TIKEZA-71327 format. One record per residue: x, y, z of N, C-alpha, C in turn. Coordinates in steps of 0.001 Angstrom, whole numbers, plus 524288, in hexadecimal, padded with zeros to 5 digits. Layout:
% TIKEZA-71327
PT    n_x    n_y    n_z   ca_x   ca_y   ca_z    c_x    c_y    c_z
PT      X      Y      Z      X      Y      Z      X      Y      Z
...
This chain:
% TIKEZA-71327
PT    n_x    n_y    n_z   ca_x   ca_y   ca_z    c_x    c_y    c_z
PT  ED588  6ABC1  636BB  ED069  6AD3C  637E1  ECE65  6A74A  63AD6
PT  ECCC9  6A752  64089  ECB9D  6A22C  64253  EC59A  6A145  64128
PT  EC392  69C14  641CC  EBF91  6998D  64075  EBB32  69D8A  6423B
PT  EBAA3  6A00F  64651  EB6A5  6A25E  6485E  EB59C  6A781  644C2
PT  EB9EE  6AA42  6438F  EB8D6  6AE33  64094  EB7EA  6ADEE  63B4E
PT  EBA1C  6A8B0  638FF  EB88C  6A727  633F8  EB29A  6A577  632CE
PT  EB0BB  6A386  63824  EAB45  6A1F7  6380B  EA77C  6A6E1  63830
PT  EA92A  6AA39  63A83  EA69C  6AECD  63B7C  EA6B3  6B275  6358C
PT  EAA92  6B2C7  63338  EAB7C  6B46A  62EA4  EA7F9  6B22E  62AC0
PT  EA839  6ADD7  62AE7  EA4A9  6AA90  62651  E9F9E  6AAEC  627D8
PT  E9D4A  6AB9F  62D4A  E989F  6ABBB  62D3E  E9571  6B1B8  62CCA
PT  E9968  6B55C  62D7F  E984B  6BB08  62AEF  E97B3  6BB35  62530
PT  E9B34  6B881  62332  E9A4D  6B87E  61D27  E9657  6B591  61ADF
PT  E9538  6B0B9  61CF4  E906C  6AECF  61B6F  E8BC0  6B2A4  61C89
PT  E8ABF  6B443  621F0  E867C  6B87E  62194  E8621  6BD1B  61E42
PT  E8B00  6BF37  61CDF  E8AF4  6C302  61935  E8917  6C111  613CF
PT  E8A6A  6BCC2  611EA  E8870  6BBFF  60C93  E8403  6B891  60CC6
PT  E824A  6B6C7  6106F  E7D03  6B2DF  610CA  E78B4  6B5BB  61257
PT  E78D7  6B9ED  615C9  E74ED  6BC26  61993  E733F  6C23B  615C6
PT  E6F3D  6C139  613FE  E6D9E  6C6F1  61147  E69AF  6C958  6147E
PT  E692D  6CE82  61287  E651C  6D149  6157E  E5FF8  6CF2C  61459
PT  E5CE9  6D023  617FF  E57AE  6CDDB  616F0  E54E7  6D0AD  6125C
PT  E56A1  6D5F3  610AB  E53ED  6D870  60DC0  E56AF  6D8C6  6095B
PT  E5B40  6D663  607FB  E5D50  6D540  602A9  E5AA4  6D292  5FF23
PT  E5915  6D3DA  5FA46  E55D6  6D048  5F70A  E5879  6CD9C  5F372
PT  E57BD  6C844  5F337  E5964  6C4DC  5EF01  E578C  6C686  5E9FB
PT  E58C8  6C45C  5E589  E5602  6C4EC  5E108  E50E4  6C355  5E0E0
PT  E5104  6BD4C  5E31C  E4BBC  6BB1A  5E32C  E4803  6BF1F  5E69D
PT  E4981  6C05E  5EAE3  E458D  6C44C  5EDE5  E443E  6C884  5EB86
PT  E4762  6CB49  5E7BF  E46EE  6D11F  5E54F  E419C  6CE98  5E139
PT  E42F7  6C9C0  5DF47  E3FA2  6C7F0  5DB7A  E38ED  6C73A  5DCDC
PT  E3995  6C528  5E237  E3503  6C3D0  5E4D3  E3282  6C8D1  5E65B
PT  E353D  6CCB9  5E865  E3290  6D188  5EA71  E30CB  6D42D  5E56F
PT  E336C  6D53A  5E1D2  E31AF  6D637  5DD44  E2C7E  6D4BA  5DAEC
PT  E2C39  6CF65  5DB56  E2861  6CC94  5D9C9  E22BD  6CD04  5DDA1
PT  E23C7  6CD57  5E256  E200E  6CDC6  5E67E  E1E41  6D3E0  5E673
PT  E20F2  6D7C7  5E5E8  E1F7A  6DD71  5E54A  E1CD5  6DE15  5E0E4
PT  E1EEA  6DCDE  5DC1D  E1C4F  6DDA1  5D77A  E1640  6DA80  5D7B0
PT  E1545  6D638  5DA05  E1028  6D471  5DB1C  E0CC0  6D7D0  5DDF5
PT  E0E8C  6D930  5E2F0  E0B2B  6DCDB  5E59F  E0A15  6E151  5E37D
PT  E0EA1  6E383  5E13B  E0D26  6E86C  5DD54  E085C  6E81B  5D9F6
PT  E08FD  6E39D  5D62E  E049F  6E2CF  5D29E  DFFDD  6E172  5D467
PT  DFF35  6DEC9  5D98B  DF99B  6DDD8  5DAFF  DF7F8  6E340  5DE00
PT  DFB56  6E61A  5DF59  DFA3A  6EB1C  5E197  DF643  6EEB6  5DC7C
PT  DFA67  6EEFA  5D978  DF89E  6F22C  5D4AD  DF379  6EF30  5D1F3
PT  DF467  6EAF4  5D0BF  DEFE2  6E81A  5CDF0  DEAB4  6E959  5D06C
PT  DE9B5  6E90E  5D52B  DE446  6E999  5D816  DE33A  6EFE7  5D750
PT  DE70B  6F2AA  5D768  DE5E3  6F925  5D6B4  DE428  6FA2A  5D15A
PT  DE70F  6F7EB  5CDDD  DE53C  6F8A4  5C7B9  DDF89  6F6D2  5C7B2
PT  DDD2F  6F39C  5C9B2  DD850  6F0E2  5CA4A  DD3E8  6F63C  5CB41
PT  DD5EF  6F9E1  5CE94  DD2BA  6FD8B  5CF8C  DD26F  7019A  5CAE9
PT  DD6C6  7020E  5C7D4  DD60D  704DB  5C381  DD2AD  70233  5BEBC
PT  DD2DB  6FD4C  5BF76  DD04A  6F9EB  5B9C5  DCA2B  6FB20  5BCC9
PT  DC8E5  6FB6A  5C1A7  DC35A  6FC97  5C23E  DC169  7003B  5C163
PT  DC4A5  7054F  5C298  DC2CE  70AC8  5C0D6  DC281  70AE0  5BBA4
PT  DC5B4  707F6  5B8B8  DC556  707F6  5B1EB  DC052  70579  5B006
PT  DBF79  70210  5B241  DBAAF  6FEB4  5B14A  DB53F  7017B  5B223
PT  DB52C  7046C  5B611  DB0C5  707F1  5B8AE  DB0D6  70C9D  5B5EB
PT  DB443  70EA1  5B2C9  DB56F  7139B  5B057  DB662  71800  5B387
PT  DB87E  716AC  5B906  DB999  71B63  5BBF4  DBF32  71C40  5BDA6
PT  DC2CF  71A7C  5B8A7  DC8D3  71A77  5B9B9  DC9D1  7202E  5B830
PT  DCE10  721AB  5B8FD  DD094  72620  5B84F  DD064  72836  5B24F
PT  DD11C  72435  5AF8E  DD24C  72507  5A977  DCCA7  7264F  5A662
PT  DC8AF  72372  5A92E  DC394  72430  5A735  DC035  72969  5A8C3
PT  DC287  72B76  5AD56  DBF33  72FDD  5AF38  DC359  73498  5AF61
PT  DC863  733FD  5AE7C  DCC3C  7381E  5AED4  DCD61  73AF8  5B33A
PT  DCC24  7387C  5B71C  DCCF4  739A0  5BC81  DCD0D  73561  5C0CA
PT  DCF06  7367A  5C531  DCEA4  732B0  5C9B5  DC92C  732C4  5CAE6
PT  DC5BD  72E19  5CCC1  DC0A0  72EB5  5CEB8  DC0ED  72C72  5D49E
PT  DBDDF  73057  5D753  DBCA1  72D98  5DCD0  DB969  72A22  5DD06
PT  DB7E7  727A0  5E0CF  DB444  72407  5E1E7  DAF14  725F1  5E04B
PT  DAE0D  72B59  5E1F1  DA8EE  72D57  5E195  DA80E  72ECC  5DB76
PT  DAB81  72FAB  5D7F0  DAB6F  731B4  5D2A5  DAAEE  72BC0  5D07E
PT  DAD34  7277F  5D1A9  DAC86  721D4  5CFC6  DA706  72068  5D0FE
PT  DA50C  72285  5D526  D9FDF  71FA4  5D69C  D9B3C  722DF  5D33A
PT  D9BAB  727E3  5D27E  D993C  72ABE  5CE4F  D990F  72982  5C947
PT  D9D6F  727CD  5C715  D9E2A  72585  5C20D  D9B69  720B5  5C237
PT  D9C89  71D50  5C583  D9AAE  71870  5C3FB  D950B  71719  5C5CF
PT  D921A  71995  5C98E  D8D00  71931  5CB16  D8C49  7152C  5CE37
PT  D8975  711B2  5CAC1  D8794  70BD2  5CD89  D8C30  70773  5CD52
PT  D9008  708AC  5C949  D947F  70510  5C91C  D9981  7065B  5CD5C
PT  D978E  70B26  5D05F  D9B4E  70B29  5D3D5  D9C37  70722  5D880
PT  D97B7  705B0  5D9E3  D97C7  7014C  5DE46  D9B11  6FCAD  5DD2E
PT  D9B45  6FB0E  5D792  D9D78  6F648  5D5F1  DA316  6F807  5D4AF
PT  DA4A9  6FD0E  5D2D1  DA992  6FED8  5D2FC  DAC0E  6FEFF  5D87A
PT  DA9A8  70119  5DB3F  DAC1B  700B0  5E125  DAD08  6FB91  5E382
PT  DA8D0  6F883  5E2E4  DAA39  6F2B2  5E4C2  DAED1  6F088  5E249
PT  DAF58  6F11D  5DD92  DB3B1  6EEA5  5DAEA  DB8CC  6F131  5DCEB
PT  DB907  6F618  5DD9F  DBD69  6F854  5E020  DBEF6  6F6ED  5E59B
PT  DBA44  6F683  5E8B0  DBB19  6F3EE  5EE29  DBD9F  6EEE2  5EE38
PT  DBC1B  6EBCB  5EA97  DBE99  6E649  5EA87  DC527  6E675  5E81C
PT  DC51F  6E9FC  5E4A7  DCB3C  6EABB  5E34E  DCD91  6EE0F  5E7E9
PT  DCBA1  6EFDD  5EBB9  DCE06  6F31D  5EFF9  DD021  6EE22  5F3CA
PT  DCBB7  6EB76  5F428  DCC98  6E63C  5F83C  DD113  6E344  5F609
PT  DD2D6  6E19A  5F208  DD5E8  6DF49  5EEFF  DDB4B  6E180  5EEFF
PT  DDA53  6E70A  5EDDE  DDF7A  6EAEB  5EDDF  DE1CD  6EA95  5F42B
PT  DDE4E  6EADB  5F76D  DE08B  6EB10  5FD53  DE292  6E568  5FF5A
PT  DDFBD  6E113  5FD2C  DE2A8  6DBE6  5FE21  DE7DD  6DBC0  5FBB2
PT  DE833  6DD41  5F6E8  DEDFD  6DD8E  5F3F1  DF160  6E0DB  5F782
PT  DF05C  6E561  5F878  DF3E3  6E8C9  5FB54  DF4C7  6E674  60013
PT  DF1CC  6E419  602C6  DF400  6E0DD  6089B  DF72E  6DCCE  6076B
PT  DF5C1  6D8D0  603F8  DFA9A  6D4D0  6031E  DFEDF  6D6F4  60097
PT  DFF47  6DB3B  5FDA0  E03DB  6DDCE  5FBC7  E079A  6DFC9  6005A
PT  E045E  6E2A5  603D4  E0684  6E550  6084C  E09E8  6E090  60B4E
PT  E06EA  6DCA3  60CCF  E094D  6D8D5  61096  E0D53  6D64E  60DCB
PT  E0CDA  6D5D3  60859  E115B  6D20B  605EE  E16CF  6D662  6053F
PT  E159C  6DB0A  604E8  E19B9  6DEFE  60404  E1C73  6DF4D  60953
PT  E19C0  6DF23  60E1E  E1BC2  6E059  61391  E205B  6DB7E  61410
PT  E1DAC  6D606  61317  E202E  6D23A  61316  E257B  6D0D1  6103F
PT  E24B4  6D367  60BB8  E292C  6D3E0  6085B  E2D8A  6D70B  60AFC
PT  E2BC8  6DB6B  60C0E  E2F79  6DF53  60DC4  E3277  6DDC9  613A4
PT  E2EA1  6DAE2  61620  E322A  6D860  61ADB  E3535  6D50A  619C3
PT  E34B9  6D118  6162D  E386B  6CD61  61460  E3CFF  6CF3B  610DF
PT  E3B79  6D31B  60D3C  E4030  6D4A6  60971  E41C1  6DA5B  609F4
PT  E3F75  6DD0D  60CE2  E40BA  6E2E7  60C74  E3CA6  6E4C9  6082B
PT  E3C4D  6EA8A  6083B  E38C5  6ECBC  60406  E3999  6EBB5  5FD64
PT  E36D6  6E921  5FB0C  E385E  6E8A3  5F58F  E384D  6ED1D  5F1A6
PT  E3BE8  6F092  5F252  E3BF2  6F5C1  5F01F  E3E11  6F564  5EAB2
PT  E3DDB  6F924  5E6E0  E3F53  6F881  5E19D  E44B8  6F7F1  5E27D
PT  E47B7  6FB18  5E562  E4D59  6FA6C  5E52A  E4F29  6F4A8  5E752
PT  E4D2F  6F1E9  5EAAF  E4DF8  6ED2B  5ECC3  E4DAF  6E8D5  5E93B
PT  E4890  6E92D  5E643  E4749  6E59F  5E300  E49C6  6E661  5DCB1
PT  E4BA7  6EB7C  5DC17  E4DD7  6ED3A  5D730  E4AAB  6ECCF  5D21A
PT  E4609  6EE5B  5D3E1  E418F  6F037  5CF7F  E3FB9  6F3FE  5CF9D
PT  E3E0D  6F786  5CC61  E3ACC  6FC5F  5CBB9  E3649  6FBAE  5CD4E
PT  E337B  6F52B  5CBD4  E2E0D  6F55D  5CD52  E2C03  6F436  5D2F1
PT  E30FC  6F338  5D519  E2E55  6F16B  5DB8B  E2B36  6F4FE  5DE86
PT  E2669  6F3B0  5DF78  E22E0  6F768  5E234  E2004  6F5AD  5E71D
PT  E2373  6F32F  5E9E1  E21DF  6F0B6  5EEE7  E1FA7  6F5B2  5F242
PT  E21F0  6F981  5F208  E1FC1  6FE9B  5F518  E1A04  70096  5F413
PT  E18A1  6FECE  5EEA9  E1473  70017  5ED34  E0F95  6FD10  5F0CC
PT  E113C  6F7ED  5F1F2  E0CBF  6F513  5F5C3  E0B13  6F7CA  5F9ED
PT  E0F6C  6F9DB  5FC8F  E0D32  6FC0E  600D6  E09E3  70161  60109
PT  E0998  703D5  5FC5B  E06F9  707F1  5FB34  E000E  70735  5FB6B
PT  DFFFE  7019B  5FB61  DFA2A  6FFF0  5FBA1  DF966  6FCAE  60035
PT  DFDF5  6FD03  603D9  DFC33  6F9D3  608C5  DF771  6FC7D  60CBB
PT  DF5C1  6F8DC  60EA0  DF138  6FAEF  612F6  DF44E  6FD29  61852
PT  DF0CC  70118  619B5  DF325  702EB  61F0E  DF4DD  6FFC1  622FF
PT  DF2F8  6FB2B  623C0  DF3D7  6F743  627B6  DF97B  6F6C0  62792
PT  DFC68  6F5A9  6230D  E0149  6F575  62202  E05AD  6FA4A  6230C
PT  E0306  6FE5A  623F9  E06C2  7037E  623CE  E0AE9  702F4  62771
PT  E09ED  70115  62C1D  E0F0F  70215  62F48  E1248  6FE69  62E35
PT  E11B2  6F957  62CED  E14AC  6F4CA  62BEE  E182B  6F78F  6269C
PT  E156D  6F957  6229B  E181D  6FA84  61DD1  E1B91  6FECE  61F8B
PT  E1A0C  702CF  6227D  E1D7A  7071B  622CC  E2207  7050C  62608
PT  E2178  70179  62A35  E261B  7004B  62D53  E29E2  6FDAE  6294A
PT  E28EF  6F9C1  6264C  E2AB5  6F6F6  6238D  E2E02  6F9B2  61E6E
PT  E2C1E  6FE3B  61D4B  E2D4C  700B4  61898  E31B4  70529  619F5
PT  E3139  706D9  62017  E355F  70945  621B4  E3ADA  7066E  622CA
PT  E39E3  7010D  62474  E3DBF  6FDC6  62531  E40B5  6FCC9  62065
PT  E3D82  6FC7C  61C28  E40A0  6FBE0  6167E  E4327  7003A  61441
PT  E401F  7040C  6166B  E41D3  708F6  61421  E4839  70A29  61710
PT  E47F0  709B8  61C28  E4D11  709D5  61EF2  E510C  70692  61DCF
PT  E4FBD  7011F  61AE7  E5314  6FD8C  619B4  E54F6  6FE59  61350
PT  E5302  702C9  611BD  E5312  70402  60C29  E51BB  6FF7A  60826
PT  E4C41  6FDE4  6081E  E4AFD  6F9D7  60673  E46CE  6FBF3  60288
PT  E447D  7009F  602A7  E4067  7032C  600CE  E414D  707EA  60065
PT  E3FE9  709C2  5FB22  E41D9  70FFE  5FAB7  E3EEA  71401  5FCBB
PT  E405E  71891  5FCED  E3D3E  71C96  5FF53  E3877  71D86  5FCE8
PT  E38A8  71D3D  5F77B  E3318  71DFE  5F445  E2FAA  7194B  5F652
PT  E3213  714DC  5F600  E2D14  71040  5F753  E2BBB  7117D  5FC7F
PT  E2E59  712F8  600D3  E2D47  71442  605A3  E293E  71893  60615
PT  E2A80  71D57  60397  E2725  72037  602B6  E21B8  71FF7  600EC
PT  E2193  71DAD  5FD38  E1DBD  71ABF  5FA1C  E199B  71899  5FDB5
PT  E1C58  71483  60088  E1817  71093  603A6  E16A2  7152C  60978
PT  E19E6  71816  60AFA  E183A  71AF6  60F74  E1457  71F6F  60D38
PT  E14F1  7213B  60989  E1099  72515  607C6  E0AA3  72244  607D2
PT  E0B62  71D47  606BA  E064B  71963  6077E  E04A8  718AC  60D3F
PT  E0870  71754  61055  E07EF  716E0  615F3  E06A7  71BE0  618CA
PT  E0895  720B3  61680  E0767  7250A  61939  E01DB  727C2  616A5
PT  E0012  724D0  613F4  DFA09  7275D  61288  DF962  72962  60D7D
PT  DFD12  72943  60A96  DFE1C  729CC  604F8  DFCC5  73064  60412
PT  DFF06  732D7  607AF  DFD7E  738D8  6079F  E01C1  73B33  6043C
PT  DFF6E  73F3C  60044  E0290  740A5  5FC67  E03B7  73CC3  5F7BA
PT  E0726  73DFB  5F45F  E08B8  73BDD  5F083  E0C0C  73751  5F244
PT  E0BCF  7339C  5EEFD  E1054  72EB0  5F03E  E1567  7308D  5EFA3
PT  E19D6  72E46  5F26B  E1ECA  7304A  5F025  E2027  72DFC  5EB30
PT  E246F  7321C  5E87D  E2641  730A6  5E3F0  E2CF8  73031  5E43E
PT  E2F69  72E80  5DF3D  E34E6  72EDF  5DFAC  E36F5  7325B  5DC0D
PT  E3A58  735DD  5DD5D  E3C2E  739A7  5DA22  E40DB  7373D  5D6D5
PT  E4295  739DE  5D2DB  E4670  7379A  5CE90  E4AD7  73654  5D231
PT  E4C93  7390E  5D6B6  E5191  736F0  5D919  E507B  7338C  5DCEB
PT  E4C87  73143  5DDFB  E4AE6  72C7A  5E16A  E48BE  72E08  5E694
PT  E486D  733E2  5E784  E46BA  73552  5EC14  E4011  7354A  5EC06
PT  E3E0E  73617  5F0AE  E382E  73449  5F144  E3593  738F9  5F204
PT  E3115  73A8A  5EF80  E2D6D  73E8E  5F042  E28E4  73CA7  5F499
PT  E289A  73FF7  5F7F2  E24A5  73D77  5FB62  E2034  740BA  5FB4D
């Protein structure tokens, strides 16, 4: 083997062993993504639970009334207190929309850098990054759709996670998708 062949072989071997795919995740990256997605999911759900607490406080929750109440029903039950109830609900909605926007932007950036942080890629049952996009605002729909299609084609997101996100992007028509025992998806 001459010097040029040996140099070429050495260069190829160095590239093979040192160059990793942009989307291969190291242990520290997996830990980072789990932490980030858990924090996003926690903030997403925490604000939504505040609506339940508000309904319980005013006694217009499902448990107190035995059925789901419309705003009209709540207004009738609360009378004069309805204005205060509605004001507090509107404040919660403002905070919720802010959290949803921050989470959406953050998840889009994470996906561009690391690929979709699916349950399979992170090796954890509780990874719920896909859930963040189900609360995204319409202004992000096109960007999310393109990115999710790319991630699905690259096999970094499951069919179920993709279907769940698209259920939201397509207007939440019908029941949300579910997974069968065999792993197939019900649309």
